[in-house]
SETOR-8847 format. One record per residue (C-alpha): z, y, x; residue in three letters. Coordinates in steps of 0.5 Angstrom, whole numbers, plus 500, padded with zeros to 3 digits. Example, Ala and Ser with C-alpha at 12.3 -4.5 7.8 and 13.67 -1.06 7.14 Angstrom:
2
FIZA  pz  py  px drenfi
FIZA 516 491 525    ALA
FIZA 514 498 527    SER
# end
This chain:
428
FIZA  pz  py  px drenfi
FIZA 296 638 832    UNK
FIZA 297 642 838    UNK
FIZA 289 644 837    UNK
FIZA 291 647 830    UNK
FIZA 296 651 833    UNK
FIZA 292 654 839    UNK
FIZA 286 655 834    UNK
FIZA 291 659 830    UNK
FIZA 294 663 836    UNK
FIZA 287 665 838    UNK
FIZA 285 668 831    UNK
FIZA 291 674 834    UNK
FIZA 289 679 839    UNK
FIZA 293 675 844    UNK
FIZA 291 676 852    UNK
FIZA 294 670 854    UNK
FIZA 297 663 852    UNK
FIZA 302 659 856    UNK
FIZA 302 652 854    UNK
FIZA 309 649 856    UNK
FIZA 308 641 857    UNK
FIZA 313 635 859    UNK
FIZA 312 628 859    UNK
FIZA 304 626 858    UNK
FIZA 302 633 860    UNK
FIZA 295 630 864    UNK
FIZA 293 627 857    UNK
FIZA 295 634 853    UNK
FIZA 291 638 858    UNK
FIZA 285 633 858    UNK
FIZA 285 633 850    UNK
FIZA 285 640 850    UNK
FIZA 281 642 856    UNK
FIZA 284 644 862    UNK
FIZA 278 648 864    UNK
FIZA 280 653 858    UNK
FIZA 281 660 863    UNK
FIZA 285 663 857    UNK
FIZA 290 658 857    UNK
FIZA 296 657 862    UNK
FIZA 299 651 863    UNK
FIZA 306 650 865    UNK
FIZA 310 644 867    UNK
FIZA 317 643 864    UNK
FIZA 319 637 869    UNK
FIZA 326 637 866    UNK
FIZA 327 637 858    UNK
FIZA 334 642 858    UNK
FIZA 332 645 851    UNK
FIZA 328 650 848    UNK
FIZA 331 656 852    UNK
FIZA 329 652 858    UNK
FIZA 322 651 856    UNK
FIZA 320 658 855    UNK
FIZA 324 660 862    UNK
FIZA 319 656 865    UNK
FIZA 313 661 863    UNK
FIZA 317 667 865    UNK
FIZA 313 669 870    UNK
FIZA 307 670 866    UNK
FIZA 311 675 861    UNK
FIZA 309 682 862    UNK
FIZA 315 687 860    UNK
FIZA 311 691 855    UNK
FIZA 308 685 852    UNK
FIZA 310 683 845    UNK
FIZA 311 675 846    UNK
FIZA 310 670 840    UNK
FIZA 314 663 841    UNK
FIZA 310 658 837    UNK
FIZA 311 650 837    UNK
FIZA 306 645 838    UNK
FIZA 308 640 833    UNK
FIZA 308 645 827    UNK
FIZA 300 644 826    UNK
FIZA 300 648 819    UNK
FIZA 302 655 822    UNK
FIZA 298 660 819    UNK
FIZA 295 666 823    UNK
FIZA 297 671 818    UNK
FIZA 305 669 819    UNK
FIZA 305 670 826    UNK
FIZA 301 676 825    UNK
FIZA 307 678 820    UNK
FIZA 312 676 825    UNK
FIZA 309 680 831    UNK
FIZA 309 686 826    UNK
FIZA 316 686 826    UNK
FIZA 317 688 833    UNK
FIZA 314 695 831    UNK
FIZA 321 697 829    UNK
FIZA 325 691 832    UNK
FIZA 326 688 839    UNK
FIZA 326 681 836    UNK
FIZA 324 677 830    UNK
FIZA 325 670 827    UNK
FIZA 321 666 822    UNK
FIZA 325 663 817    UNK
FIZA 325 659 811    UNK
FIZA 329 657 805    UNK
FIZA 330 649 805    UNK
FIZA 333 646 799    UNK
FIZA 336 640 804    UNK
FIZA 337 644 810    UNK
FIZA 340 638 814    UNK
FIZA 339 638 821    UNK
FIZA 336 645 822    UNK
FIZA 339 651 825    UNK
FIZA 342 656 820    UNK
FIZA 341 663 820    UNK
FIZA 348 667 819    UNK
FIZA 347 674 816    UNK
FIZA 353 679 816    UNK
FIZA 355 682 809    UNK
FIZA 349 687 809    UNK
FIZA 344 682 810    UNK
FIZA 343 683 818    UNK
FIZA 342 677 822    UNK
FIZA 348 676 827    UNK
FIZA 346 669 830    UNK
FIZA 343 662 829    UNK
FIZA 347 656 829    UNK
FIZA 345 649 830    UNK
FIZA 347 644 825    UNK
FIZA 351 640 830    UNK
FIZA 355 646 832    UNK
FIZA 355 649 825    UNK
FIZA 362 649 821    UNK
FIZA 362 646 814    UNK
FIZA 361 653 811    UNK
FIZA 355 655 815    UNK
FIZA 352 648 813    UNK
FIZA 352 651 806    UNK
FIZA 347 656 808    UNK
FIZA 340 654 806    UNK
FIZA 336 659 810    UNK
FIZA 334 656 816    UNK
FIZA 331 657 823    UNK
FIZA 323 655 824    UNK
FIZA 324 656 832    UNK
FIZA 318 661 832    UNK
FIZA 320 668 834    UNK
FIZA 317 674 837    UNK
FIZA 320 679 842    UNK
FIZA 319 684 847    UNK
FIZA 317 682 854    UNK
FIZA 322 685 858    UNK
FIZA 328 683 853    UNK
FIZA 326 676 852    UNK
FIZA 326 675 860    UNK
FIZA 333 678 860    UNK
FIZA 336 674 855    UNK
FIZA 333 668 858    UNK
FIZA 337 669 864    UNK
FIZA 343 670 860    UNK
FIZA 343 663 856    UNK
FIZA 348 658 857    UNK
FIZA 349 651 855    UNK
FIZA 355 652 851    UNK
FIZA 353 647 846    UNK
FIZA 354 640 844    UNK
FIZA 348 638 847    UNK
FIZA 349 641 853    UNK
FIZA 342 645 852    UNK
FIZA 339 652 853    UNK
FIZA 338 654 846    UNK
FIZA 332 659 845    UNK
FIZA 336 661 839    UNK
FIZA 342 664 843    UNK
FIZA 337 670 844    UNK
FIZA 339 672 837    UNK
FIZA 346 673 839    UNK
FIZA 345 676 845    UNK
FIZA 340 681 842    UNK
FIZA 346 683 837    UNK
FIZA 351 684 842    UNK
FIZA 346 689 845    UNK
FIZA 346 693 839    UNK
FIZA 338 691 838    UNK
FIZA 335 690 831    UNK
FIZA 333 683 829    UNK
FIZA 329 682 823    UNK
FIZA 326 676 820    UNK
FIZA 320 674 816    UNK
FIZA 321 668 811    UNK
FIZA 316 663 810    UNK
FIZA 314 662 803    UNK
FIZA 312 655 804    UNK
FIZA 316 650 808    UNK
FIZA 311 645 809    UNK
FIZA 307 651 814    UNK
FIZA 313 651 818    UNK
FIZA 315 643 818    UNK
FIZA 314 640 825    UNK
FIZA 312 633 826    UNK
FIZA 317 628 829    UNK
FIZA 315 621 826    UNK
FIZA 309 618 823    UNK
FIZA 311 619 816    UNK
FIZA 312 627 817    UNK
FIZA 305 627 820    UNK
FIZA 302 623 814    UNK
FIZA 305 628 810    UNK
FIZA 303 634 813    UNK
FIZA 296 631 814    UNK
FIZA 295 630 806    UNK
FIZA 298 638 806    UNK
FIZA 292 640 810    UNK
FIZA 287 636 807    UNK
FIZA 289 639 800    UNK
FIZA 288 646 803    UNK
FIZA 281 644 805    UNK
FIZA 280 641 799    UNK
FIZA 282 647 795    UNK
FIZA 278 652 799    UNK
FIZA 272 648 797    UNK
FIZA 274 648 790    UNK
FIZA 275 656 791    UNK
FIZA 268 656 794    UNK
FIZA 265 653 788    UNK
FIZA 264 646 790    UNK
FIZA 265 640 785    UNK
FIZA 270 635 788    UNK
FIZA 270 629 783    UNK
FIZA 278 628 786    UNK
FIZA 280 633 791    UNK
FIZA 286 628 793    UNK
FIZA 280 623 796    UNK
FIZA 277 627 801    UNK
FIZA 278 628 809    UNK
FIZA 275 633 813    UNK
FIZA 277 632 820    UNK
FIZA 273 638 823    UNK
FIZA 269 644 819    UNK
FIZA 265 643 813    UNK
FIZA 261 648 810    UNK
FIZA 258 647 803    UNK
FIZA 252 651 800    UNK
FIZA 252 653 792    UNK
FIZA 253 647 787    UNK
FIZA 255 642 792    UNK
FIZA 258 635 789    UNK
FIZA 262 631 793    UNK
FIZA 265 624 790    UNK
FIZA 271 620 792    UNK
FIZA 273 617 799    UNK
FIZA 268 621 803    UNK
FIZA 270 623 811    UNK
FIZA 267 629 814    UNK
FIZA 268 629 822    UNK
FIZA 266 635 827    UNK
FIZA 262 640 824    UNK
FIZA 258 639 818    UNK
FIZA 253 643 814    UNK
FIZA 251 642 807    UNK
FIZA 246 646 804    UNK
FIZA 245 648 796    UNK
FIZA 245 643 791    UNK
FIZA 247 637 795    UNK
FIZA 250 631 792    UNK
FIZA 254 626 796    UNK
FIZA 256 619 793    UNK
FIZA 262 615 794    UNK
FIZA 264 612 801    UNK
FIZA 260 616 806    UNK
FIZA 262 618 813    UNK
FIZA 258 624 816    UNK
FIZA 259 627 823    UNK
FIZA 256 633 826    UNK
FIZA 250 633 821    UNK
FIZA 246 638 817    UNK
FIZA 244 636 810    UNK
FIZA 239 641 807    UNK
FIZA 238 643 800    UNK
FIZA 237 638 794    UNK
FIZA 239 632 798    UNK
FIZA 242 626 795    UNK
FIZA 246 622 800    UNK
FIZA 248 615 796    UNK
FIZA 254 611 797    UNK
FIZA 257 608 803    UNK
FIZA 252 612 808    UNK
FIZA 253 614 815    UNK
FIZA 250 620 818    UNK
FIZA 252 622 825    UNK
FIZA 249 627 829    UNK
FIZA 243 628 825    UNK
FIZA 239 633 821    UNK
FIZA 237 631 814    UNK
FIZA 232 637 812    UNK
FIZA 231 639 804    UNK
FIZA 229 634 798    UNK
FIZA 231 628 802    UNK
FIZA 234 621 799    UNK
FIZA 239 617 804    UNK
FIZA 242 611 802    UNK
FIZA 245 607 799    UNK
FIZA 248 603 805    UNK
FIZA 244 607 810    UNK
FIZA 246 609 817    UNK
FIZA 243 615 821    UNK
FIZA 245 615 828    UNK
FIZA 245 621 833    UNK
FIZA 238 625 835    UNK
FIZA 235 623 828    UNK
FIZA 231 628 824    UNK
FIZA 229 626 817    UNK
FIZA 224 631 815    UNK
FIZA 223 634 808    UNK
FIZA 222 630 802    UNK
FIZA 223 623 806    UNK
FIZA 227 617 803    UNK
FIZA 231 613 807    UNK
FIZA 233 607 803    UNK
FIZA 239 601 803    UNK
FIZA 241 598 809    UNK
FIZA 236 602 813    UNK
FIZA 238 604 820    UNK
FIZA 235 610 824    UNK
FIZA 236 612 831    UNK
FIZA 233 617 836    UNK
FIZA 227 618 831    UNK
FIZA 223 623 827    UNK
FIZA 221 621 820    UNK
FIZA 216 625 818    UNK
FIZA 215 629 811    UNK
FIZA 214 625 805    UNK
FIZA 215 618 809    UNK
FIZA 219 613 806    UNK
FIZA 223 607 810    UNK
FIZA 226 604 803    UNK
FIZA 229 597 805    UNK
FIZA 232 593 810    UNK
FIZA 229 596 816    UNK
FIZA 231 598 823    UNK
FIZA 227 604 826    UNK
FIZA 229 606 833    UNK
FIZA 226 611 839    UNK
FIZA 220 613 834    UNK
FIZA 216 619 832    UNK
FIZA 213 618 825    UNK
FIZA 208 622 822    UNK
FIZA 207 625 814    UNK
FIZA 206 620 808    UNK
FIZA 208 614 812    UNK
FIZA 211 608 808    UNK
FIZA 215 603 812    UNK
FIZA 215 596 808    UNK
FIZA 222 592 808    UNK
FIZA 224 588 814    UNK
FIZA 220 592 819    UNK
FIZA 223 593 826    UNK
FIZA 221 597 832    UNK
FIZA 222 593 838    UNK
FIZA 224 599 842    UNK
FIZA 229 595 847    UNK
FIZA 226 590 852    UNK
FIZA 233 588 855    UNK
FIZA 233 593 860    UNK
FIZA 229 599 858    UNK
FIZA 228 603 851    UNK
FIZA 221 605 849    UNK
FIZA 217 609 844    UNK
FIZA 213 607 838    UNK
FIZA 209 613 835    UNK
FIZA 206 612 828    UNK
FIZA 201 617 825    UNK
FIZA 200 620 818    UNK
FIZA 199 616 812    UNK
FIZA 200 609 815    UNK
FIZA 202 603 811    UNK
FIZA 206 598 815    UNK
FIZA 207 592 811    UNK
FIZA 214 588 810    UNK
FIZA 217 584 815    UNK
FIZA 213 587 821    UNK
FIZA 215 588 828    UNK
FIZA 212 594 832    UNK
FIZA 213 592 840    UNK
FIZA 214 598 843    UNK
FIZA 211 602 847    UNK
FIZA 206 602 841    UNK
FIZA 202 607 837    UNK
FIZA 199 606 830    UNK
FIZA 193 611 828    UNK
FIZA 193 615 822    UNK
FIZA 191 612 816    UNK
FIZA 192 605 819    UNK
FIZA 195 599 815    UNK
FIZA 199 594 818    UNK
FIZA 199 587 814    UNK
FIZA 205 584 812    UNK
FIZA 209 579 817    UNK
FIZA 205 582 823    UNK
FIZA 208 582 830    UNK
FIZA 204 588 833    UNK
FIZA 204 589 841    UNK
FIZA 198 593 842    UNK
FIZA 196 600 839    UNK
FIZA 193 600 832    UNK
FIZA 186 604 831    UNK
FIZA 186 609 826    UNK
FIZA 184 608 819    UNK
FIZA 183 600 820    UNK
FIZA 187 594 817    UNK
FIZA 191 590 823    UNK
FIZA 195 584 822    UNK
FIZA 197 578 826    UNK
FIZA 198 571 823    UNK
FIZA 197 564 824    UNK
FIZA 192 561 819    UNK
FIZA 196 559 813    UNK
FIZA 195 551 812    UNK
FIZA 198 546 807    UNK
FIZA 200 539 809    UNK
FIZA 199 534 804    UNK
FIZA 204 529 803    UNK
FIZA 209 532 806    UNK
FIZA 216 530 803    UNK
FIZA 223 534 803    UNK
FIZA 228 531 807    UNK
FIZA 233 527 803    UNK
FIZA 240 526 804    UNK
FIZA 243 520 807    UNK
FIZA 247 516 802    UNK
FIZA 254 515 805    UNK
FIZA 255 507 807    UNK
FIZA 260 504 803    UNK
# end
């Protein structure tokens, strides 16, 4: 959630960002990246309210700066909204982000005078019955001039039922000084909604996914059901892309033109070329699939895999750290690992590259136009020359010459007079 807020803030012309953290702060730093030189980490060892939290970063506030206070548990906040808030400081000393709530229970109310000017913010627990009828509520986001904010932070008193230092008291202090207080009213309550429990988190996650889905639809992507797609990162899609239901995209994923993604796939940090067909229930992770390829169904492409153009990877095939050459086919029930494969290769069903001896990994090299018969084991390190054929059921432990048929089988025999085992009759 904090990552979303930081990403939003970084889209603005901001010189520095201070993150005020409390319990579990080390976990937060590890998740965000403590080496980011543009972030200032500020510890709030005691939790005494929002005003107290902001005061911990007071030393980093320049007098002539415009300061925006944002909240790390409000992940759908938009940079356009924060920019509008900051723009209010051209004519005001303080700006508040508000929203109209049909049920404002629990929120701080925006109290205005008869002329519509903001006079104060009253927390729900401290509000009168009349004030609780107000539907315009505080979101917590404010923008203020640096010199004013620092002065107000020293004047806040914990005169409330919680005994906390409320940042919202800055509004009343500004009014007392005759400073102008302005507001930006968000038109989407979900944009400014915070997460306090798993139910709210799930609600905002669905809204976030809806935003992502709508953007894809606007860009011309066909989503069979926009409510059944998960984008956990960034998804870029070309022209005339079709995505069926229950697909999950993680990290940075790029889809070329005319790509078809069937149901139930998981694609992570991958690039898919033009005119590719990713069939149902395939898993692609940190791999490259070039143009005009067929993948799946039930295929798994593991990291450092490259599927060259016009290649095919079929059902129940796993490929790891390998290059599949142009026009090559691995159609059924095979494992290809640590392999460099040439063009026009055909891999028969049940073929395995035995790349691991229990301690080390070894390379398999397969030349161009090779035919590997079904149920073959290629025991690495081994090289199969161009135009070679490997007979079905072979275990290849030595290099196989180009253009030749290589196989390893015991002689087929028939045992005459053999009878099938019979079930022993139960004793009565």
